[in-house]
C-alpha positions as CSV (number, residue, x, y, z in Angstrom):
1,M,9.6,-8.7,-23.2
2,P,12.6,-7.9,-20.7
3,P,12.4,-5.2,-18.2
4,R,13.4,-1.9,-18.9
5,N,16.3,-0.6,-17.1
6,D,14.5,3.2,-16.4
7,D,15.3,4.6,-12.9
8,A,11.5,6.4,-14.1
9,I,10.1,3.0,-14.1
10,E,11.5,0.8,-11.3
11,G,9.0,1.3,-8.5
12,T,7.6,4.5,-9.0
13,R,4.5,4.2,-10.7
14,I,2.6,2.5,-8.4
15,M,1.1,4.7,-5.5
16,V,0.1,3.3,-2.4
17,K,-3.2,5.7,-1.1
18,L,-2.9,3.7,2.5
19,D,-2.7,7.6,4.0
20,D,-6.2,8.6,2.3
21,L,-7.9,6.1,3.5
22,L,-7.1,6.1,6.9
23,H,-7.9,9.6,6.9
24,E,-11.8,8.7,5.9
25,R,-11.9,6.1,8.1
26,R,-10.3,7.6,11.1
27,M,-7.9,5.4,11.9
28,T,-4.3,5.5,12.8
29,L,-1.3,3.5,11.1
30,T,-0.7,2.0,14.6
31,E,-4.1,1.0,14.5
32,L,-4.5,-0.8,11.4
33,A,-1.2,-2.5,12.1
34,E,-2.5,-4.4,14.9
35,R,-5.4,-5.2,13.4
36,V,-3.7,-6.5,10.1
37,G,-0.6,-8.1,12.0
38,M,1.8,-6.3,11.0
39,T,4.7,-4.3,12.6
40,L,4.5,-0.4,12.2
41,A,7.6,-0.8,10.7
42,N,6.4,-2.8,7.7
43,L,3.5,-0.9,7.2
44,S,5.0,2.4,6.9
45,I,7.1,1.3,3.9
46,L,4.1,0.0,2.1
47,K,2.4,4.0,3.1
48,T,5.2,6.0,2.0
49,G,5.4,3.6,-1.5
50,K,8.7,2.7,-0.4
51,A,7.8,-1.1,-0.6
52,K,9.0,-3.3,-3.7
53,A,6.0,-6.0,-3.1
54,I,2.9,-7.1,-0.9
55,R,1.6,-9.9,-0.4
56,F,-2.0,-10.9,-1.4
57,S,-2.7,-12.2,2.2
58,T,-1.7,-8.8,3.5
59,L,-3.3,-7.2,0.6
60,E,-6.1,-9.0,1.6
61,A,-6.1,-8.1,5.5
62,I,-5.8,-4.2,5.0
63,C,-9.0,-4.2,2.8
64,R,-10.6,-6.3,5.0
65,E,-10.0,-3.8,7.9
66,L,-9.9,-0.8,5.6
67,E,-13.5,-2.0,4.0
68,C,-12.0,-1.0,0.5
69,Q,-11.2,-2.7,-2.6
70,P,-7.4,-3.8,-3.8
71,G,-8.1,-0.6,-6.6
72,D,-8.6,1.6,-3.6
73,L,-5.4,1.3,-2.1
74,L,-3.3,1.3,-5.5
75,A,-3.3,3.8,-8.4
76,Y,-0.9,3.7,-11.4
77,D,0.4,6.8,-12.5
78,Q,0.4,6.4,-16.0
79,N,2.5,9.8,-16.4
């Protein structure tokens, strides 16, 4: 089945809950960037939901440092 060309679908249904996890763990974005070896700019793109993709290795590193599961970091908005 080909992908639909609906603007409401492209990149807006997956939510990144990085802000919430950082707040719960009392960690700054800068500290996480240093721990996972990412630039602050790239991590900020992920945090704001503007990223189009994430590598499994990046997801693994974030989950390791935040002691969480991928499902704690990502959510699907059904609305």
